[in-house]
C-alpha positions in Angstrom: 0.2 -0.1 -0.1 3.0 2.2 0.6 4.8 4.3 -2.1 8.3 4.5 -0.1 11.8 4.7 -2.2 12.6 1.5 -0.5 16.2 -0.2 -0.9 15.0 -2.8 -3.1 13.7 0.0 -5.8 16.8 1.8 -5.4 18.8 -1.0 -6.1 16.5 -2.0 -9.2 16.9 1.7 -10.4 20.6 1.8 -10.0 21.2 -1.6 -11.9 19.2 -0.3 -14.8 21.0 2.7 -15.0 24.1 0.0 -15.2 22.8 -1.6 -17.9 22.7 1.4 -20.1 25.9 2.6 -19.1 27.3 -0.6 -20.1 25.6 -1.0 -23.5 26.8 2.2 -24.8 30.8 1.6 -24.1 32.9 -0.8 -26.4 32.0 -3.9 -24.6 28.2 -3.2 -25.3 28.8 -2.7 -29.0 30.1 -5.6 -29.3 27.5 -7.3 -27.7 25.1 -5.7 -30.0 26.8 -6.7 -32.9 26.5 -10.2 -32.3 22.7 -10.1 -31.8 21.6 -8.2 -34.9 18.2 -9.0 -34.2 17.7 -6.8 -31.5 16.9 -3.5 -32.6 16.2 -1.8 -29.1 16.6 -2.1 -25.7 15.0 -0.6 -22.8 15.9 -0.5 -19.2 13.3 -1.8 -16.4 10.6 0.3 -16.1 10.5 1.8 -12.3 7.7 3.8 -10.6 8.6 7.4 -10.4 9.6 8.6 -6.9 6.4 10.0 -5.0 7.1 13.2 -2.8 6.3 12.4 0.6 2.9 13.2 2.1 3.6 12.6 5.7 6.0 14.8 8.3 6.6 13.9 11.6 5.5 17.0 13.7 7.5 17.9 16.9 6.8 15.6 20.0 5.2 16.6 23.6 7.9 17.1 26.3 8.9 14.5 27.9 7.7 16.7 31.1 4.1 18.3 30.5 4.5 21.6 32.5 1.4 21.0 34.6 2.7 17.1 35.4 -0.3 15.8 33.6 -0.4 14.0 30.0 -3.1 15.3 27.6 -3.6 13.4 24.2 -5.8 14.4 21.3 -6.2 11.0 20.4 -7.1 9.5 23.9 -8.6 12.9 25.7 -10.1 9.9 28.3 -6.9 9.7 29.6 -5.1 12.2 31.8 -2.5 10.5 34.0 0.4 12.2 36.0 3.6 12.2 33.7 6.8 10.8 35.1 9.8 12.8 34.2 13.2 11.2 33.7 16.2 13.4 34.9 18.8 10.8 34.5 19.3 8.0 32.2 22.7 6.2 31.7 23.5 4.1 28.6 23.7 1.0 30.9 20.2 0.9 32.5 18.8 -2.4 32.6 16.5 -3.6 29.9 12.5 -3.1 30.5 9.9 -0.7 31.4 8.9 1.1 34.7 5.9 0.2 36.5 4.2 2.3 38.9 0.7 3.3 40.2 0.1 6.9 41.4 -2.2 7.5 44.3 -1.5 11.0 45.3 -0.9 14.4 43.2 -1.5 15.6 40.0 -3.3 14.0 37.2 -5.3 10.5 37.1 -3.9 7.8 39.2 -3.8 4.3 38.4 -1.3 1.6 37.2 1.0 2.7 34.7 3.8 1.9 32.3 6.4 4.3 31.0 9.7 4.1 28.8 13.1 5.1 29.5 12.1 8.7 28.7 9.0 8.9 30.9 6.7 8.5 27.8 3.7 6.5 28.6 3.2 3.3 27.3 0.0 1.5 28.9 -2.6 3.5 31.6 -5.6 2.5 33.0 -8.1 4.4 35.6 -8.0 1.9 38.6 -7.4 4.6 41.0 -7.1 2.7 44.1 -4.1 0.2 42.9 -0.8 -0.5 44.5 2.0 -2.8 44.0 1.7 -2.7 40.3 4.6 -5.1 38.7 4.8 -8.3 36.4 4.8 -11.5 37.6 4.2 -15.2 36.1 0.9 -17.3 36.2 0.6 -20.6 34.2 3.7 -20.1 32.9 3.2 -16.7 31.1 3.9 -13.0 32.1 0.9 -11.1 33.6 0.2 -7.6 35.4 -1.1 -7.6 38.8 -2.0 -5.1 41.2 -4.3 -4.6 44.5 -7.3 -2.7 44.5 -9.7 -1.6 47.1 -9.9 1.0 49.9 -7.0 2.1 52.3 -8.3 2.5 55.9 -5.5 3.6 58.8 -2.5 2.7 56.6 -3.5 -0.8 55.3 -5.9 -1.7 52.7 -9.4 -3.6 52.2 -9.6 -5.0 48.4 -8.7 -7.9 46.1 -6.0 -8.7 43.6 -6.3 -8.4 40.0 -4.4 -10.5 37.4 -4.4 -9.3 33.8 -2.7 -11.0 30.4 -0.7 -9.2 28.0 -3.6 -8.4 26.3 -4.8 -6.3 29.4 -7.7 -8.1 30.3 -8.7 -9.5 33.6 -8.3 -13.5 34.1 -8.3 -13.9 37.3 -9.2 -12.2 40.8 -7.9 -13.3 44.0 -9.6 -12.4 47.6 -8.1 -13.6 50.8 -10.0 -16.6 52.6 -11.6 -17.0 55.6 -13.6 -13.9 55.6 -10.9 -11.8 55.8 -10.2 -9.0 53.1 -7.0 -8.7 51.2 -4.5 -6.1 52.3 -2.4 -3.8 49.7 1.4 -4.7 51.2 1.7 -8.0 49.2 0.6 -10.0 46.6 3.4 -12.8 45.6 2.6 -15.5 43.0 4.9 -18.5 43.7 5.7 -20.8 41.0 3.4 -23.1 42.2 0.7 -20.5 41.0 -0.7 -19.9 44.6 -0.6 -16.5 46.1 1.1 -15.1 49.4 -0.9 -11.9 50.5 -1.6 -10.0 53.3 -4.4 -9.0 55.6 -5.2 -7.2 58.7 -7.9 -7.8 61.4 -8.7 -5.8 64.4 -8.9 -7.9 67.8 -8.2 -7.7 71.5 -4.9 -8.2 73.5 -3.5 -6.8 76.9 -1.9 -3.8 76.3 -1.6 -3.1 80.0 2.5 -3.8 80.0 2.7 -1.0 77.4 0.5 1.0 79.6 -2.8 0.6 77.5 -5.9 -1.0 77.9 -6.4 -4.5 79.7 -8.4 -5.3 76.8 -7.3 -3.0 74.2 -8.0 -2.8 70.4 -5.1 -3.9 68.1 -4.4 -5.2 64.7 -3.2 -8.5 63.9 -0.9 -9.0 61.0 -2.2 -11.8 58.8 -0.4 -14.1 56.1 -2.0 -16.3 53.6 -1.2 -18.8 51.1 -4.2 -19.3 48.5 -4.6 -21.5 45.8 -5.6 -18.9 42.9 -7.5 -21.2 40.9 -9.8 -22.5 43.5 -9.2 -19.9 46.3 -8.5 -22.7 49.1 -6.4 -21.2 51.8 -3.3 -23.4 52.0 -1.7 -21.4 55.2 -2.4 -18.7 57.7 -0.3 -17.0 60.1 -1.1 -14.6 62.8 1.4 -12.2 64.1 -0.3 -12.1 67.9 0.0 -16.0 67.8 4.1 -15.5 67.4 5.2 -12.1 68.1 4.3 -10.4 71.3 3.3 -6.5 71.4 6.4 -5.7 73.3 8.3 -6.2 70.2 7.0 -3.0 68.8 8.7 0.2 68.5 5.5 1.9 68.5 3.2 3.2 71.4 -0.4 2.5 71.9 -2.7 5.0 70.7 -4.2 7.6 73.4 -7.5 6.7 71.9 -8.3 3.2 73.2 -10.9 2.8 70.5 -7.8 3.5 67.7 -6.5 -0.1 67.2 -2.6 -0.7 67.9 -0.8 -1.3 64.9 2.2 -2.9 66.6 3.4 -5.2 64.0 2.4 -3.8 60.3 3.1 -6.9 58.2 4.3 -5.5 54.8 5.9 -8.0 52.8 6.1 -11.9 52.2 9.1 -13.8 50.5 9.8 -17.5 49.9 13.2 -18.4 51.2 15.5 -21.2 49.4 13.9 -24.1 51.6 10.3 -23.0 51.1 10.1 -21.5 54.3 8.6 -17.4 54.6 10.3 -14.2 55.2 7.9 -11.8 56.9 8.9 -8.2 57.4 6.9 -6.1 60.0 7.8 -2.1 59.9 6.7 -1.6 63.5 9.0 -4.2 65.0 12.2 -3.2 62.4 12.3 -6.9 62.2 12.0 -9.7 59.4 11.1 -12.8 60.5 11.9 -16.4 59.2 8.4 -18.6 59.6 8.1 -22.0 59.1 5.5 -22.5 56.7 3.5 -25.3 57.8 3.9 -24.8 61.9 4.3 -21.0 61.8 6.7 -21.1 63.9 9.6 -18.2 64.2 12.5 -19.8 63.0 14.5 -16.5 63.2 14.8 -12.7 63.4 16.5 -10.6 61.6 16.8 -6.8 63.6 14.4 -5.4 66.0 14.4 -6.1 69.9 15.1 -9.7 69.6 17.1 -10.3 66.9 18.8 -13.7 66.5 21.6 -12.4 64.6 24.5 -10.2 65.6 23.8 -7.2 63.8 27.0 -5.6 62.4 27.4 -2.1 61.7 25.0 -0.9 59.1 22.5 -3.4 59.1 20.0 -2.4 61.6 16.8 -1.3 59.7 13.9 1.2 61.1 10.5 1.2 60.1 11.5 -1.1 56.9 9.7 -2.7 53.9 10.4 -5.3 51.0 12.6 -7.9 52.7 13.9 -10.4 49.7 15.9 -13.1 49.8 18.2 -13.5 46.6 20.3 -16.2 45.1 23.7 -15.3 46.6 22.0 -15.7 50.1 21.8 -12.0 50.7 18.5 -9.9 51.8 17.5 -6.6 50.2 15.6 -4.2 52.6 14.5 -0.9 52.0 15.1 0.7 55.1 12.9 4.1 55.6 14.4 5.0 58.8 11.5 7.3 59.5 8.0 7.3 60.8 8.8 8.9 63.0 12.5 10.2 61.6 15.6 8.0 63.1 17.9 8.3 60.3 19.2 11.2 58.1 17.8 9.6 54.9 16.2 6.4 53.9 18.1 3.8 51.9 18.2 0.5 50.2 20.4 -2.3 51.8 21.9 -5.7 50.9 22.6 -7.6 54.3 24.5 -11.1 54.3 23.7 -13.6 56.6 26.1 -16.5 58.2 23.1 -18.8 59.5 25.9 -21.1 61.0 27.5 -18.2 63.1 24.2 -16.2 63.4 26.1 -13.0 61.9 24.7 -10.2 59.9 27.0 -7.7 57.9 26.3 -4.9 55.3 27.3 -5.7 52.2 26.0 -2.3 50.3 23.8 0.4 50.7 22.3 2.5 48.2 21.4 6.1 48.6 20.0 9.0 46.6 21.3 12.1 45.5 18.1 13.6 46.4 18.7 12.2 50.1 15.2 11.2 50.4 13.1 10.4 53.9 10.5 8.3 53.1 7.9 8.0 56.1 6.0 5.1 54.4 6.0 2.6 51.6 9.1 2.0 49.0 10.7 -1.1 47.6 14.3 -2.4 46.4 14.4 -4.6 43.6 17.6 -6.4 42.3 17.4 -6.7 38.4 18.8 -9.4 36.3 21.7 -7.4 35.2 22.7 -6.8 38.9 21.5 -3.4 39.0 18.9 -2.2 41.7 15.7 -0.5 41.3 14.5 1.7 44.1 11.3 3.0 44.3 11.1 5.7 47.4 7.6 5.5 48.8 6.2 8.6 50.2 9.0 10.6 48.4 8.2 11.4 44.5 11.5 9.7 43.4 12.2 6.5 41.4 16.1 5.4 41.2 18.1 3.0 39.4 21.9 1.9 40.5 24.6 -0.1 39.4 25.4 -3.0 41.5 28.4 -0.9 43.0 26.2 2.2 43.9 26.5 4.2 40.9 23.2 6.2 40.1 21.9 5.3 36.4 18.2 6.6 36.1 16.3 9.2 38.1 13.0 10.0 37.9 10.6 12.2 39.3 6.9 12.1 40.0 4.7 15.3 40.1 4.8 17.1 43.5 2.9 14.8 46.1 2.9 12.0 43.9 3.5 8.7 45.5 3.8 5.2 44.4 3.8 2.4 47.0 6.3 0.5 45.0 8.0 1.0 41.6 9.8 -1.7 39.2 11.3 -2.4 36.3 10.4 -5.2 34.1 10.4 -6.3 30.4 6.9 -6.3 28.9 5.5 -7.0 25.5 2.0 -5.7 25.3 -0.8 -6.6 22.9 -4.2 -4.1 23.4 -7.2 -6.1 22.0 -8.6 -2.7 20.8 -8.0 -0.7 17.7 -5.5 2.1 17.5 -6.8 5.5 18.1 -6.5 8.5 15.9 -7.6 12.2 16.0 -7.1 15.1 13.5 -7.8 18.6 12.4 -8.1 20.6 9.1 -5.3 23.2 8.6 -6.3 24.0 4.7 -7.7 22.1 2.0 -4.9 20.5 1.5 -3.3 19.8 4.8 -4.3 18.3 8.2 -2.8 17.3 11.6 -3.4 13.5 12.5 -2.7 12.3 15.9 -1.8 8.6 16.6 -1.7 6.1 19.8 -2.2 2.8 21.1 -2.5 2.3 24.7 -0.4 -0.5 25.6 1.3 -1.6 22.3 4.8 -2.3 22.9 6.1 -3.4 19.4 5.0 -0.3 17.2 7.7 0.8 15.3 5.9 3.1 12.8 2.9 4.5 11.6 1.3 4.6 8.3 -1.2 7.2 7.2 -4.2 6.0 4.8 -6.3 8.7 3.2 -9.4 8.4 0.7 -12.8 9.7 -0.2 -14.7 7.1 1.3 -13.9 5.0 4.5 -13.5 1.8 2.4 -11.4 3.0 -0.3 -8.2 4.3 1.6 -4.6 4.4 0.2 -1.0 5.3 2.0 0.5 8.5 2.0 3.4 7.4 3.6 4.5 6.7 7.0 6.9 8.2 10.2 8.2 6.6 13.1 6.7 6.4 16.2 7.5 8.9 18.5 6.4 8.3 22.6 2.6 7.3 23.6 1.0 9.6 20.8 2.6 10.5 17.2 1.7 14.1 15.7 1.9 13.9 11.9 1.3 16.9 9.1 -0.3 15.3 6.4 -0.8 16.7 2.8 -4.1 15.4 1.4 -7.4 16.7 0.1 -9.0 13.6 1.0 -12.2 13.4 3.5 -11.3 10.3 5.5 -8.1 9.1 7.4 -6.9 6.3 9.2 -3.4 5.1 10.7 -2.0 1.5 10.4 0.7 0.8 13.3 3.5 -1.3 11.7 6.5 -3.0 13.6 10.1 -3.5 12.6 9.1 -5.8 9.8 6.8 -3.8 8.4 4.0 -6.1 9.3 0.5 -4.3 10.4 -0.3 -5.0 13.8 -3.6 -2.8 14.1 -5.5 -0.6 11.9 -7.6 2.3 13.4 -11.3 3.0 12.3 -11.3 5.8 9.6 -12.0 9.5 10.8 -13.5 12.1 8.6 -11.5 15.6 8.8 
């Protein structure tokens, strides 16, 4: 359909010219003498070059002045913008995954690229912990959605396939409601999740009521397909209130969040690692009995904590292949450190010693009073979401800053991640445009969530069913703006991958 002057056509024309030149020299004359029956010789016909009729227009700035995206082709989407302020060549491959919940713009799960350009966005305003996981052997998108009450969530968990369609919804079992802090799919297609329940316990040792209101932190393992509870653990059954670094609230009707469970991970031996913000400790829990096997940090640490290994109000404890544990150390709530950091802690489980392997701090020196995470990437880089602070960072393994990104002022994302992702939206590409004159128009093309689009081809015609190509331009950002020279009435765009294969076509639009 296109009229592009391709490399093949160029070589064909070049070859034809060479034949003509060869036939005019001496060798060519001798050849003609040997073939007297040939009275004329013509070069192969080559279609004349067509002047371009589609041009790229300047793309929108990577950081809109108001911190909110506006798209002509998708006026229904107004997500907050992520501004990339630093990007080194040796960052890890993949997109950035966040779910904004505060600040300017609409909030929801969002994928952006290395330049901060939007790739996919959806209006799930209460989304938290947005990331890529694997379910039934395939990559999926997951997040929590619900209502936040006093720092914890009441909701459920969503699983989307690579076409951005919901394929499963997971709920906590035994009458509990799923909390926002963790949703981890295991290789066995079970889900580890957190929940909270208000109950009563004796708070008098801390100066509280004899039957004081308290929040019990719950860890559950759920079979995703059936919803059956496979394992359930309660903090009050294994961790006393005296381990907490927080004081009971003055209002006896306000529940005491002494534990605050905020992450679950699977250790090498199949047992669980549970992080509790308010006890400043990571617990290794036996997966069947629920027995606490050891404590890392806090008031009753089983490890000799070396310099720099203690954390305060921490989040996101994860075990890694080299035996280290990564922790996002908030150090605040209230503030007890100069700045928040990510740390790698090495464990000697024979001698029960812990040592600091490495720490990661941001040039902005943020102090995050809540939330945050630390992700070790496949190339050994480290990716950090700074929780209550509007920053995202990537570091080399030795701590060199590689990527820095800012959310809009007052913007927050519970966690931030980097993952490879290939998205194939089921809907058609979107097109909008405006007439500039009888012969010219502006056209805007986008396709929310499509990751393989390399170029846009513009089609035009007098009728919707009779469209011909005007040319193509490279895809630029979420929305590509183009200047088109045509007097035709109807326009459409085709999204093409690098090979030229058509991935999708927009419905025709009359301009």
